[in-house]
Phi, psi and omega in degrees: 000133179270149179242132179267152179197183178256137176279166179303318181292319177297322177297313182293326175295316183295318183296318179298314181294323179294321177294323177293320182293318180294319179298320181290322179293318179295322178294318176296320180294314181300309175304319183289319177298318177299313182297325179292310175306314182296314182295317179300310177296329173293315178298315177302317176300314179296319178301313180298320181293322179296320179298313177302316182293319182296314177301310179299310183300318178301315184289319179297324179294322186266002182304131171091353186293125177081004188272124177247322182227183181301149176231115182057234187269358178266107177282343179224170184300318178234136178234095179298146176222093181280141180305319181212096179292350181265000182167207186296139185281155177239031185166175185290152166280171172220169183205137175244153182199153173270121180231142182278139179233130171264118184291314180208082172046236183278357186288348180259008177285156176292139177254356176212154176300146179233130180241168184299331181265002183258152178196137014267175170274131183256116184258159161303312179214137175262007179303129179104338176268159174211170179301130181099349178293141172265130182240157167231132181271113173064015180073011184256316188230164177220154177202164178263140174282123183259337179201157179225129176230109184057254175245022177254131175256120166272129188252159169282192182304134183267122180262124175081020181287139172286192180299315182201148166259132185278164174300143183079006171291133180294145177239124182255147171271120177269128183233140166274105178253154181232139173246136181205156178269130176249131187243155185311332181273356177285154181292334177260029185300331186301339176301329181287342180068016179193200181260007185246159181286168180208165171263122180255144179228130184189169173271066181274165180259121178297139180241185178297155175056035174071013179273144180246130173276112185235037183264011181098012181289129178102002174134163181293154183053026181292337182218137182212153175288134180241349175201130185276164177063012179277118189263330187209141180229118179229136190230133176224156186233136177252137189227169181227114182096010181263357179238112184291347180277350178254114176063025182058028181075004179282135180282132185226018183060029175230133179301133183286141174283142177246141182075242180283122183279118182230013176056028178224132176286129181213183180294339185285346181279356175269129181267122183246349182235089176195153180262352172063037181238352187243125177301140012269001179273080184240165186300333189286349179272345186291131181239327180224149175239121178264115184255118175240126186238129168248124173249143176240166173301147170277356174201163177255155173274106190275148169095001182234015175091358182295336183284354181255003185233153174284133171269353186238310187201117189291344178275348183145185184292151174275134183275126176253115182057244183246033177241122170251117189298337180296346181270353183288146177298136178077007182294135175223124184302319183293322173292318181298326184284350186282352188236136169284151180222158180229131179249127181237128183235140175209144171266126184243127176282134175268121191274333198240019185247126163071021181268000000 
């Protein structure tokens, strides 16, 4: 009986073919895994930018609603804080604004009519309010809470109250909230909960030189991360009546031209370098806010060469409004190039200022 078998040559050929097939399969699997991770991180980066933009846009639109006097650290409905009001920025901008908050659906509505001469305000529920809180009744008037008894709020002097507010009128909590970017090098970086930057929102205290204390001063959860991976926030403002060379500085519901007057609204009409504290350039003249948000990946894909190429611009970082990241303390091009980024820009109309 004859016996069949493989020669050494046939065995080597078979092994070689198996190795080639296995290597091809591994390469395909590796490429697929890489593409999946890249797509996931890209989608997450885009989502983070959109979440940050939606939150900011919503609050900017509502800024000043129901506000009659100062609220917390906000003397005006919007308090711009440019990183460097004298020129090019070396870091993100920040912004504070007064926003109305409904604590719990219908539970904050009036259960009895309220007039200018009556006190206290009677609510379905006073949960979430505290002594010192500033409230707005129906978005018309505002007052500070001086005492709370069960669901009744005793108010200080009520400003701007009509003859009477009817039952079921909503009562809002007014808060001065601040948005700022917190980066890994900041002292309060733990708020981000990781090694990437984040956008924080909170009732923080404005300090000197446009810096914001977001370390929890004033109570727990005073400041919290609302969007991961947000690396930069740049804000510019278009105004009406802030340029005395246009219409004599008289507000006419038309955005002022800045620089060369051409009677046409364009990007040059947004002001990015101003402290907005000297007349006529004051916050009540602001009509539009140009918001630019840069989100980056919260991590890099290691082992496939991404760390060796620029994801944005091979010549260097992209300048957003008046901020060139290469001016930032600790900037290193090689580190900057390791992350993919997404830029989202939106023009937001301010509804409740100067009307």
